[in-house]
N, CA, C, O and the ligand as a Tripos MOL2 file, in Angstrom:
@<TRIPOS>MOLECULE
protein
  269   267    68     0     0
PROTEIN
NO_CHARGES

@<TRIPOS>ATOM
      1 N         101.0300   92.0590   94.7870 N.3       1 MET1
      2 CA        101.2260   93.6190   94.7930 C.3       1 MET1
      3 C         102.4970   93.8470   95.1370 C.2       1 MET1
      4 O         103.0540   93.2480   96.0580 O.2       1 MET1
      5 N         103.1780   94.9560   94.2350 N.am      2 THR2
      6 CA        104.4780   95.2850   94.2660 C.3       2 THR2
      7 C         104.5120   96.6530   94.9930 C.2       2 THR2
      8 O         103.4220   97.2160   95.0990 O.2       2 THR2
      9 N         105.6030   97.2700   95.5080 N.am      3 ASN3
     10 CA        105.6720   98.6850   95.9020 C.3       3 ASN3
     11 C         105.8250   99.7300   94.5440 C.2       3 ASN3
     12 O         105.7410  100.9580   94.5890 O.2       3 ASN3
     13 N         106.0490   98.9700   93.4460 N.am      4 GLU4
     14 CA        106.6770   99.9040   92.2610 C.3       4 GLU4
     15 C         105.3220  100.9600   91.8950 C.2       4 GLU4
     16 O         104.1570  100.5620   91.8660 O.2       4 GLU4
     17 N         105.7000  102.2040   91.6610 N.am      5 LEU5
     18 CA        104.8320  103.0150   91.3310 C.3       5 LEU5
     19 C         104.5520  103.0460   89.8820 C.2       5 LEU5
     20 O         105.3740  103.1630   88.9730 O.2       5 LEU5
     21 N         103.1280  102.9120   89.7920 N.am      6 LYS6
     22 CA        102.5180  102.9710   88.2120 C.3       6 LYS6
     23 C         101.8620  104.3160   88.0810 C.2       6 LYS6
     24 O         100.6970  104.4730   88.4440 O.2       6 LYS6
     25 N         102.5920  105.3050   87.5630 N.am      7 PHE7
     26 CA        102.0670  106.4660   87.2700 C.3       7 PHE7
     27 C         102.6490  107.0840   86.1670 C.2       7 PHE7
     28 O         103.8560  107.0550   85.9240 O.2       7 PHE7
     29 N         101.6540  107.7390   85.3840 N.am      8 LYS8
     30 CA        101.9770  108.3810   84.0540 C.3       8 LYS8
     31 C         101.9530  109.9470   84.0490 C.2       8 LYS8
     32 O         101.0660  110.6060   84.5910 O.2       8 LYS8
     33 N         102.9280  110.4230   83.4400 N.am      9 CYS9
     34 CA        102.7410  111.7860   83.3980 C.3       9 CYS9
     35 C         101.7920  112.1780   82.5840 C.2       9 CYS9
     36 O         101.5840  111.5940   81.5200 O.2       9 CYS9
     37 N         100.9760  113.4020   83.0560 N.am     10 SER10
     38 CA         99.7410  113.6460   82.2540 C.3      10 SER10
     39 C         100.0680  114.5740   81.1080 C.2      10 SER10
     40 O          99.2260  114.8520   80.2550 O.2      10 SER10
     41 N         101.3200  115.0570   81.0950 N.am     11 ASP11
     42 CA        101.8900  115.9040   80.0330 C.3      11 ASP11
     43 C         102.2570  115.1700   78.7090 C.2      11 ASP11
     44 O         101.7860  115.3150   77.5810 O.2      11 ASP11
     45 N         103.2710  114.3070   79.1870 N.am     12 CYS12
     46 CA        104.1350  113.5500   78.0160 C.3      12 CYS12
     47 C         103.8030  111.9790   78.1030 C.2      12 CYS12
     48 O         104.0470  111.2620   77.1320 O.2      12 CYS12
     49 N         103.3340  111.5390   79.0910 N.am     13 GLY13
     50 CA        102.8230  110.2600   79.1620 C.3      13 GLY13
     51 C         104.0450  109.2450   79.5240 C.2      13 GLY13
     52 O         103.9900  108.0250   79.3770 O.2      13 GLY13
     53 N         104.9990  109.8720   79.9530 N.am     14 SER14
     54 CA        106.2670  109.0240   80.3750 C.3      14 SER14
     55 C         105.7120  108.2450   81.7290 C.2      14 SER14
     56 O         104.7150  108.5740   82.3710 O.2      14 SER14
     57 N         106.4710  107.2920   81.9680 N.am     15 GLU15
     58 CA        106.4140  106.5770   83.1840 C.3      15 GLU15
     59 C         107.4990  106.3750   83.9390 C.2      15 GLU15
     60 O         107.6230  105.4770   84.7720 O.2      15 GLU15
     61 N         108.4590  107.3740   83.6020 N.am     16 ASP16
     62 CA        109.8150  107.3180   84.0880 C.3      16 ASP16
     63 C         109.8880  108.5870   85.1420 C.2      16 ASP16
     64 O         109.6480  109.7330   84.7620 O.2      16 ASP16
     65 N         110.2670  108.2470   86.5950 N.am     17 PHE17
     66 CA        110.1690  109.5080   87.1790 C.3      17 PHE17
     67 C         111.6260  109.6000   88.0780 C.2      17 PHE17
     68 O         112.2680  108.6140   88.4400 O.2      17 PHE17
     69 N         111.9550  110.9000   88.3260 N.am     18 VAL18
     70 CA        113.2350  110.9720   89.0210 C.3      18 VAL18
     71 C         113.1060  111.7010   90.3750 C.2      18 VAL18
     72 O         112.2320  112.5490   90.5560 O.2      18 VAL18
     73 N         113.8840  111.3930   91.1960 N.am     19 HIS19
     74 CA        113.5520  112.0490   92.5480 C.3      19 HIS19
     75 C         114.6810  113.3390   92.6640 C.2      19 HIS19
     76 O         115.7060  113.3620   91.9830 O.2      19 HIS19
     77 N         114.3880  114.1750   93.4350 N.am     20 ALA20
     78 CA        115.0810  115.2940   93.6020 C.3      20 ALA20
     79 C         116.2010  114.9870   94.4990 C.2      20 ALA20
     80 O         117.3050  115.4370   94.1910 O.2      20 ALA20
     81 N         116.0650  114.2240   95.6590 N.am     21 ASN21
     82 CA        116.9330  113.7040   96.5920 C.3      21 ASN21
     83 C         116.8150  112.2230   96.8520 C.2      21 ASN21
     84 O         115.8310  111.5230   96.6120 O.2      21 ASN21
     85 N         118.0200  111.8320   97.4040 N.am     22 SER22
     86 CA        118.0740  110.3460   97.6820 C.3      22 SER22
     87 C         118.4290  110.5040   99.2280 C.2      22 SER22
     88 O         119.3620  111.2690   99.4720 O.2      22 SER22
     89 N         117.8740  109.9500  100.1800 N.am     23 PRO23
     90 CA        116.9280  108.3230   99.9160 C.3      23 PRO23
     91 C         115.6770  108.7440   99.6860 C.2      23 PRO23
     92 O         115.2590  109.8430  100.0500 O.2      23 PRO23
     93 N         115.0130  107.8900   99.0670 N.am     24 ASN24
     94 CA        113.5780  108.2630   98.8970 C.3      24 ASN24
     95 C         112.6560  108.4320   99.8570 C.2      24 ASN24
     96 O         111.9370  107.4650  100.1090 O.2      24 ASN24
     97 N         112.4780  109.6140  100.5630 N.am     25 ILE25
     98 CA        111.5940  109.6620  101.6640 C.3      25 ILE25
     99 C         110.3610  110.2500  100.9140 C.2      25 ILE25
    100 O         110.3840  110.6170   99.7390 O.2      25 ILE25
    101 N         109.3320  110.2900  101.7040 N.am     26 ASP26
    102 CA        108.0990  110.4570  101.2580 C.3      26 ASP26
    103 C         107.8270  112.2250  100.7520 C.2      26 ASP26
    104 O         107.0480  112.6370   99.8920 O.2      26 ASP26
    105 N         108.6530  112.9140  101.5210 N.am     27 LYS27
    106 CA        108.9230  114.3660  101.1780 C.3      27 LYS27
    107 C         109.6000  114.7560  100.0110 C.2      27 LYS27
    108 O         109.5480  115.9160   99.6010 O.2      27 LYS27
    109 N         110.2200  113.8850   99.4590 N.am     28 ASN28
    110 CA        110.9740  114.2540   98.4880 C.3      28 ASN28
    111 C         110.2510  114.5150   97.2410 C.2      28 ASN28
    112 O         109.2500  113.8630   96.9440 O.2      28 ASN28
    113 N         110.8120  115.6180   96.3640 N.am     29 MET29
    114 CA        110.1070  116.0430   95.0840 C.3      29 MET29
    115 C         110.2580  115.0240   93.9980 C.2      29 MET29
    116 O         111.3160  114.4060   93.8750 O.2      29 MET29
    117 N         109.2840  114.8380   93.2470 N.am     30 VAL30
    118 CA        109.5810  113.6990   92.2500 C.3      30 VAL30
    119 C         109.2410  114.6550   90.8590 C.2      30 VAL30
    120 O         108.3260  115.4780   90.8210 O.2      30 VAL30
    121 N         110.0360  114.4050   89.9030 N.am     31 PHE31
    122 CA        109.9180  114.9260   88.5680 C.3      31 PHE31
    123 C         109.7090  113.9630   87.3790 C.2      31 PHE31
    124 O         110.3210  112.8940   87.3850 O.2      31 PHE31
    125 N         108.9420  114.2540   86.4340 N.am     32 CYS32
    126 CA        108.9140  113.4620   85.1570 C.3      32 CYS32
    127 C         110.2240  113.3620   84.7590 C.2      32 CYS32
    128 O         110.9690  114.3410   84.7790 O.2      32 CYS32
    129 N         110.6660  111.9970   84.3100 N.am     33 GLY33
    130 CA        111.8230  111.8250   83.6010 C.3      33 GLY33
    131 C         111.7350  112.1430   82.1250 C.2      33 GLY33
    132 O         112.7440  112.3470   81.4490 O.2      33 GLY33
    133 N         110.5360  112.1810   81.6520 N.am     34 GLY34
    134 CA        110.7250  112.5030   80.2340 C.3      34 GLY34
    135 C         110.5910  114.1640   79.9740 C.2      34 GLY34
    136 O         111.1910  114.6490   79.0150 O.2      34 GLY34
    137 N         109.8960  114.8970   80.7350 N.am     35 CYS35
    138 CA        109.5890  116.1930   80.4310 C.3      35 CYS35
    139 C         110.0670  117.3420   81.4570 C.2      35 CYS35
    140 O         110.1280  118.5580   81.2780 O.2      35 CYS35
    141 N         110.3710  116.6080   82.5270 N.am     36 LYS36
    142 CA        111.0110  117.1820   83.7510 C.3      36 LYS36
    143 C         109.7710  118.0430   84.4720 C.2      36 LYS36
    144 O         110.0580  118.9780   85.2190 O.2      36 LYS36
    145 N         108.6260  117.7460   84.2590 N.am     37 LYS37
    146 CA        107.5780  118.4440   84.9960 C.3      37 LYS37
    147 C         107.5480  117.9500   86.4260 C.2      37 LYS37
    148 O         107.5680  116.7650   86.7580 O.2      37 LYS37
    149 N         107.5000  118.9250   87.1800 N.am     38 GLN38
    150 CA        107.2460  118.7010   88.8580 C.3      38 GLN38
    151 C         106.1300  117.8890   88.8780 C.2      38 GLN38
    152 O         105.0960  118.2500   88.3160 O.2      38 GLN38
    153 N         106.2350  116.6150   89.5800 N.am     39 ILE39
    154 CA        104.7900  115.9300   89.8110 C.3      39 ILE39
    155 C         104.0870  116.2950   91.1550 C.2      39 ILE39
    156 O         102.9090  116.6380   91.2630 O.2      39 ILE39
    157 N         104.9250  116.1770   92.0790 N.am     40 GLY40
    158 CA        104.6180  116.2530   93.5260 C.3      40 GLY40
    159 C         105.5000  115.6080   94.4610 C.2      40 GLY40
    160 O         106.6250  115.2520   94.1110 O.2      40 GLY40
    161 N         105.0270  115.4210   95.7240 N.am     41 THR41
    162 CA        106.1720  114.4950   96.7730 C.3      41 THR41
    163 C         105.5510  113.2050   96.3540 C.2      41 THR41
    164 O         104.4630  112.9870   95.8210 O.2      41 THR41
    165 N         106.6880  112.2560   96.7920 N.am     42 LEU42
    166 CA        106.7340  110.8830   96.6420 C.3      42 LEU42
    167 C         105.3560  110.1450   97.4500 C.2      42 LEU42
    168 O         104.7720  109.0990   97.1670 O.2      42 LEU42
    169 N         105.0780  111.2350   98.6710 N.am     43 GLU43
    170 CA        103.7190  110.9200   99.3000 C.3      43 GLU43
    171 C         102.5360  111.1190   98.4830 C.2      43 GLU43
    172 O         101.6160  110.3000   98.4800 O.2      43 GLU43
    173 N         102.5320  112.3790   97.6630 N.am     44 ASP44
    174 CA        101.3440  112.4050   96.8140 C.3      44 ASP44
    175 C         101.0980  111.6680   95.9530 C.2      44 ASP44
    176 O          99.9440  111.3780   95.6370 O.2      44 ASP44
    177 N         102.4640  111.0650   95.2160 N.am     45 ILE45
    178 CA        102.3390  109.9010   94.1940 C.3      45 ILE45
    179 C         101.6740  108.7560   94.6750 C.2      45 ILE45
    180 O         100.8550  108.1740   93.9650 O.2      45 ILE45
    181 N         101.9900  108.3210   95.9840 N.am     46 LYS46
    182 CA        101.8580  107.1090   96.7110 C.3      46 LYS46
    183 C         100.2360  107.1450   96.8950 C.2      46 LYS46
    184 O          99.5330  106.1760   96.6080 O.2      46 LYS46
    185 N          99.7700  108.2620   97.3600 N.am     47 LYS47
    186 CA         98.3520  108.6400   97.7630 C.3      47 LYS47
    187 C          97.5310  108.4930   96.4460 C.2      47 LYS47
    188 O          96.6630  107.6190   96.4490 O.2      47 LYS47
    189 N          97.7000  109.2370   95.3320 N.am     48 ALA48
    190 CA         97.2800  108.9910   94.1750 C.3      48 ALA48
    191 C          97.0760  107.6040   93.8090 C.2      48 ALA48
    192 O          95.9700  107.0780   93.6820 O.2      48 ALA48
    193 N          98.3680  106.9500   93.6200 N.am     49 THR49
    194 CA         98.4090  105.6210   93.3310 C.3      49 THR49
    195 C          97.0940  104.8280   94.0230 C.2      49 THR49
    196 O          96.1860  104.2770   93.4010 O.2      49 THR49
    197 N          97.2410  104.9230   95.4400 N.am     50 ALA50
    198 CA         96.3790  104.0880   96.2300 C.3      50 ALA50
    199 C          94.8540  104.4150   95.9890 C.2      50 ALA50
    200 O          94.0310  103.5140   96.1490 O.2      50 ALA50
    201 N          94.4460  105.7120   95.5980 N.am     51 ALA51
    202 CA         93.3880  106.2630   95.1850 C.3      51 ALA51
    203 C          92.7780  105.3940   93.9660 C.2      51 ALA51
    204 O          91.6610  104.8760   93.9600 O.2      51 ALA51
    205 N          93.7490  105.3410   92.9300 N.am     52 ALA52
    206 CA         93.5300  104.8230   91.7690 C.3      52 ALA52
    207 C          93.2070  103.5000   91.8040 C.2      52 ALA52
    208 O          92.3630  103.0370   91.0370 O.2      52 ALA52
    209 N          93.8480  102.7690   92.6980 N.am     53 GLN53
    210 CA         93.6700  101.2590   92.8280 C.3      53 GLN53
    211 C          92.4140  101.1550   93.6030 C.2      53 GLN53
    212 O          91.7020  100.2280   93.2180 O.2      53 GLN53
    213 N          91.9030  101.9110   94.6760 N.am     54 ALA54
    214 CA         90.7870  101.9030   95.4360 C.3      54 ALA54
    215 C          89.6670  102.1540   94.4240 C.2      54 ALA54
    216 O          88.6600  101.4810   94.6480 O.2      54 ALA54
    217 N          89.6070  102.9720   93.3570 N.am     55 ILE55
    218 CA         88.5410  103.0750   92.4130 C.3      55 ILE55
    219 C          88.3810  101.9190   91.6010 C.2      55 ILE55
    220 O          87.2850  101.5030   91.2250 O.2      55 ILE55
    221 N          89.7220  101.2880   91.2710 N.am     56 LYS56
    222 CA         89.8350  100.1750   90.3330 C.3      56 LYS56
    223 C          88.9060   99.0790   90.8110 C.2      56 LYS56
    224 O          88.0500   98.5020   90.1410 O.2      56 LYS56
    225 N          89.2330   98.8840   92.1330 N.am     57 LEU57
    226 CA         88.5910   97.7440   93.0190 C.3      57 LEU57
    227 C          87.1620   98.0940   93.1210 C.2      57 LEU57
    228 O          86.4030   97.1580   92.8720 O.2      57 LEU57
    229 N          86.6510   99.1470   93.4080 N.am     58 HIS58
    230 CA         85.4370   99.5910   93.4670 C.3      58 HIS58
    231 C          84.6680   99.1760   92.2780 C.2      58 HIS58
    232 O          83.6560   98.4910   92.4230 O.2      58 HIS58
    233 N          85.1120   99.5740   91.0170 N.am     59 LYS59
    234 CA         84.5620   99.4320   89.6180 C.3      59 LYS59
    235 C          84.5570   97.9370   89.4620 C.2      59 LYS59
    236 O          83.5890   97.5110   88.8320 O.2      59 LYS59
    237 N          85.4520   97.0090   89.9110 N.am     60 LEU60
    238 CA         85.3320   95.6430   89.6890 C.3      60 LEU60
    239 C          84.4110   95.1130   90.4410 C.2      60 LEU60
    240 O          83.6670   94.2650   89.9490 O.2      60 LEU60
    241 N          84.2670   95.5330   91.8740 N.am     61 ARG61
    242 CA         83.3300   95.1340   92.7070 C.3      61 ARG61
    243 C          81.7360   95.4450   92.3710 C.2      61 ARG61
    244 O          80.7480   94.7990   92.7190 O.2      61 ARG61
    245 N          81.8170   96.5940   91.6160 N.am     62 ALA62
    246 CA         80.3430   96.7710   91.0750 C.3      62 ALA62
    247 C          79.9940   95.9740   89.7230 C.2      62 ALA62
    248 O          78.8600   95.9450   89.2470 O.2      62 ALA62
    249 N          80.9770   95.4100   89.2330 N.am     63 GLN63
    250 CA         80.9530   94.7840   87.9840 C.3      63 GLN63
    251 C          80.3240   93.4700   88.4920 C.2      63 GLN63
    252 O          79.2040   93.1410   88.1020 O.2      63 GLN63
    253 N          81.0040   92.7420   89.3240 N.am     64 ILE64
    254 CA         80.7130   91.6030   89.8300 C.3      64 ILE64
    255 C          79.3500   91.4740   90.6220 C.2      64 ILE64
    256 O          78.7540   90.3980   90.5860 O.2      64 ILE64
    257 N          78.9180   92.3830   91.2310 N.am     65 PHE65
    258 CA         77.6710   92.4220   91.7340 C.3      65 PHE65
    259 C          76.5880   93.0730   90.9740 C.2      65 PHE65
    260 O          75.5490   93.3420   91.5780 O.2      65 PHE65
    261 N          76.7120   93.3790   89.6310 N.am     66 SER66
    262 CA         75.6650   94.1850   88.9300 C.3      66 SER66
    263 C          74.8490   93.3290   88.4320 C.2      66 SER66
    264 O          73.8940   93.8920   87.8960 O.2      66 SER66
    265 N          74.8090   91.9950   88.3680 N.am     67 ASN67
    266 CA         73.9390   91.1660   87.5410 C.3      67 ASN67
    267 C          73.1010   90.5040   88.9200 C.2      67 ASN67
    268 O          72.1960   89.6850   88.7580 O.2      67 ASN67
    269 ZN        106.3230  114.3220   81.6330 Zn       68 ZN68
@<TRIPOS>BOND
     1     1     2 1
     2     2     3 1
     3     3     4 2
     4     3     5 am
     5     5     6 1
     6     6     7 1
     7     7     8 2
     8     7     9 am
     9     9    10 1
    10    10    11 1
    11    11    12 2
    12    11    13 am
    13    13    14 1
    14    14    15 1
    15    15    16 2
    16    15    17 am
    17    17    18 1
    18    18    19 1
    19    19    20 2
    20    19    21 am
    21    21    22 1
    22    22    23 1
    23    23    24 2
    24    23    25 am
    25    25    26 1
    26    26    27 1
    27    27    28 2
    28    27    29 am
    29    29    30 1
    30    30    31 1
    31    31    32 2
    32    31    33 am
    33    33    34 1
    34    34    35 1
    35    35    36 2
    36    35    37 am
    37    37    38 1
    38    38    39 1
    39    39    40 2
    40    39    41 am
    41    41    42 1
    42    42    43 1
    43    43    44 2
    44    43    45 am
    45    45    46 1
    46    46    47 1
    47    47    48 2
    48    47    49 am
    49    49    50 1
    50    50    51 1
    51    51    52 2
    52    51    53 am
    53    53    54 1
    54    54    55 1
    55    55    56 2
    56    55    57 am
    57    57    58 1
    58    58    59 1
    59    59    60 2
    60    59    61 am
    61    61    62 1
    62    62    63 1
    63    63    64 2
    64    63    65 am
    65    65    66 1
    66    66    67 1
    67    67    68 2
    68    67    69 am
    69    69    70 1
    70    70    71 1
    71    71    72 2
    72    71    73 am
    73    73    74 1
    74    74    75 1
    75    75    76 2
    76    75    77 am
    77    77    78 1
    78    78    79 1
    79    79    80 2
    80    79    81 am
    81    81    82 1
    82    82    83 1
    83    83    84 2
    84    83    85 am
    85    85    86 1
    86    86    87 1
    87    87    88 2
    88    87    89 am
    89    89    90 1
    90    90    91 1
    91    91    92 2
    92    91    93 am
    93    93    94 1
    94    94    95 1
    95    95    96 2
    96    95    97 am
    97    97    98 1
    98    98    99 1
    99    99   100 2
   100    99   101 am
   101   101   102 1
   102   102   103 1
   103   103   104 2
   104   103   105 am
   105   105   106 1
   106   106   107 1
   107   107   108 2
   108   107   109 am
   109   109   110 1
   110   110   111 1
   111   111   112 2
   112   111   113 am
   113   113   114 1
   114   114   115 1
   115   115   116 2
   116   115   117 am
   117   117   118 1
   118   118   119 1
   119   119   120 2
   120   119   121 am
   121   121   122 1
   122   122   123 1
   123   123   124 2
   124   123   125 am
   125   125   126 1
   126   126   127 1
   127   127   128 2
   128   127   129 am
   129   129   130 1
   130   130   131 1
   131   131   132 2
   132   131   133 am
   133   133   134 1
   134   134   135 1
   135   135   136 2
   136   135   137 am
   137   137   138 1
   138   138   139 1
   139   139   140 2
   140   139   141 am
   141   141   142 1
   142   142   143 1
   143   143   144 2
   144   143   145 am
   145   145   146 1
   146   146   147 1
   147   147   148 2
   148   147   149 am
   149   149   150 1
   150   150   151 1
   151   151   152 2
   152   151   153 am
   153   153   154 1
   154   154   155 1
   155   155   156 2
   156   155   157 am
   157   157   158 1
   158   158   159 1
   159   159   160 2
   160   159   161 am
   161   161   162 1
   162   162   163 1
   163   163   164 2
   164   163   165 am
   165   165   166 1
   166   166   167 1
   167   167   168 2
   168   167   169 am
   169   169   170 1
   170   170   171 1
   171   171   172 2
   172   171   173 am
   173   173   174 1
   174   174   175 1
   175   175   176 2
   176   175   177 am
   177   177   178 1
   178   178   179 1
   179   179   180 2
   180   179   181 am
   181   181   182 1
   182   182   183 1
   183   183   184 2
   184   183   185 am
   185   185   186 1
   186   186   187 1
   187   187   188 2
   188   187   189 am
   189   189   190 1
   190   190   191 1
   191   191   192 2
   192   191   193 am
   193   193   194 1
   194   194   195 1
   195   195   196 2
   196   195   197 am
   197   197   198 1
   198   198   199 1
   199   199   200 2
   200   199   201 am
   201   201   202 1
   202   202   203 1
   203   203   204 2
   204   203   205 am
   205   205   206 1
   206   206   207 1
   207   207   208 2
   208   207   209 am
   209   209   210 1
   210   210   211 1
   211   211   212 2
   212   211   213 am
   213   213   214 1
   214   214   215 1
   215   215   216 2
   216   215   217 am
   217   217   218 1
   218   218   219 1
   219   219   220 2
   220   219   221 am
   221   221   222 1
   222   222   223 1
   223   223   224 2
   224   223   225 am
   225   225   226 1
   226   226   227 1
   227   227   228 2
   228   227   229 am
   229   229   230 1
   230   230   231 1
   231   231   232 2
   232   231   233 am
   233   233   234 1
   234   234   235 1
   235   235   236 2
   236   235   237 am
   237   237   238 1
   238   238   239 1
   239   239   240 2
   240   239   241 am
   241   241   242 1
   242   242   243 1
   243   243   244 2
   244   243   245 am
   245   245   246 1
   246   246   247 1
   247   247   248 2
   248   247   249 am
   249   249   250 1
   250   250   251 1
   251   251   252 2
   252   251   253 am
   253   253   254 1
   254   254   255 1
   255   255   256 2
   256   255   257 am
   257   257   258 1
   258   258   259 1
   259   259   260 2
   260   259   261 am
   261   261   262 1
   262   262   263 1
   263   263   264 2
   264   263   265 am
   265   265   266 1
   266   266   267 1
   267   267   268 2
@<TRIPOS>SUBSTRUCTURE
     1 MET1         2 RESIDUE 1 A MET
     2 THR2         6 RESIDUE 1 A THR
     3 ASN3        10 RESIDUE 1 A ASN
     4 GLU4        14 RESIDUE 1 A GLU
     5 LEU5        18 RESIDUE 1 A LEU
     6 LYS6        22 RESIDUE 1 A LYS
     7 PHE7        26 RESIDUE 1 A PHE
     8 LYS8        30 RESIDUE 1 A LYS
     9 CYS9        34 RESIDUE 1 A CYS
    10 SER10       38 RESIDUE 1 A SER
    11 ASP11       42 RESIDUE 1 A ASP
    12 CYS12       46 RESIDUE 1 A CYS
    13 GLY13       50 RESIDUE 1 A GLY
    14 SER14       54 RESIDUE 1 A SER
    15 GLU15       58 RESIDUE 1 A GLU
    16 ASP16       62 RESIDUE 1 A ASP
    17 PHE17       66 RESIDUE 1 A PHE
    18 VAL18       70 RESIDUE 1 A VAL
    19 HIS19       74 RESIDUE 1 A HIS
    20 ALA20       78 RESIDUE 1 A ALA
    21 ASN21       82 RESIDUE 1 A ASN
    22 SER22       86 RESIDUE 1 A SER
    23 PRO23       90 RESIDUE 1 A PRO
    24 ASN24       94 RESIDUE 1 A ASN
    25 ILE25       98 RESIDUE 1 A ILE
    26 ASP26      102 RESIDUE 1 A ASP
    27 LYS27      106 RESIDUE 1 A LYS
    28 ASN28      110 RESIDUE 1 A ASN
    29 MET29      114 RESIDUE 1 A MET
    30 VAL30      118 RESIDUE 1 A VAL
    31 PHE31      122 RESIDUE 1 A PHE
    32 CYS32      126 RESIDUE 1 A CYS
    33 GLY33      130 RESIDUE 1 A GLY
    34 GLY34      134 RESIDUE 1 A GLY
    35 CYS35      138 RESIDUE 1 A CYS
    36 LYS36      142 RESIDUE 1 A LYS
    37 LYS37      146 RESIDUE 1 A LYS
    38 GLN38      150 RESIDUE 1 A GLN
    39 ILE39      154 RESIDUE 1 A ILE
    40 GLY40      158 RESIDUE 1 A GLY
    41 THR41      162 RESIDUE 1 A THR
    42 LEU42      166 RESIDUE 1 A LEU
    43 GLU43      170 RESIDUE 1 A GLU
    44 ASP44      174 RESIDUE 1 A ASP
    45 ILE45      178 RESIDUE 1 A ILE
    46 LYS46      182 RESIDUE 1 A LYS
    47 LYS47      186 RESIDUE 1 A LYS
    48 ALA48      190 RESIDUE 1 A ALA
    49 THR49      194 RESIDUE 1 A THR
    50 ALA50      198 RESIDUE 1 A ALA
    51 ALA51      202 RESIDUE 1 A ALA
    52 ALA52      206 RESIDUE 1 A ALA
    53 GLN53      210 RESIDUE 1 A GLN
    54 ALA54      214 RESIDUE 1 A ALA
    55 ILE55      218 RESIDUE 1 A ILE
    56 LYS56      222 RESIDUE 1 A LYS
    57 LEU57      226 RESIDUE 1 A LEU
    58 HIS58      230 RESIDUE 1 A HIS
    59 LYS59      234 RESIDUE 1 A LYS
    60 LEU60      238 RESIDUE 1 A LEU
    61 ARG61      242 RESIDUE 1 A ARG
    62 ALA62      246 RESIDUE 1 A ALA
    63 GLN63      250 RESIDUE 1 A GLN
    64 ILE64      254 RESIDUE 1 A ILE
    65 PHE65      258 RESIDUE 1 A PHE
    66 SER66      262 RESIDUE 1 A SER
    67 ASN67      266 RESIDUE 1 A ASN
    68 ZN68       269 GROUP 0 **** ****
């Protein structure tokens, strides 16, 4: 697993994101690289990504043990 953020803009579908400031600290505001929509802080995105991965794992587990 990498630390790379996999997150898609809900408006334009772009996977490019830009940070308002550097260095990349968790409180930095992140914007969509496609439509410039404000996404949230880096911390928000990390949490959302972790939550999405947890759901994916949960579904996988449910599939494995469903039979
Ligand atoms: Zn966008």
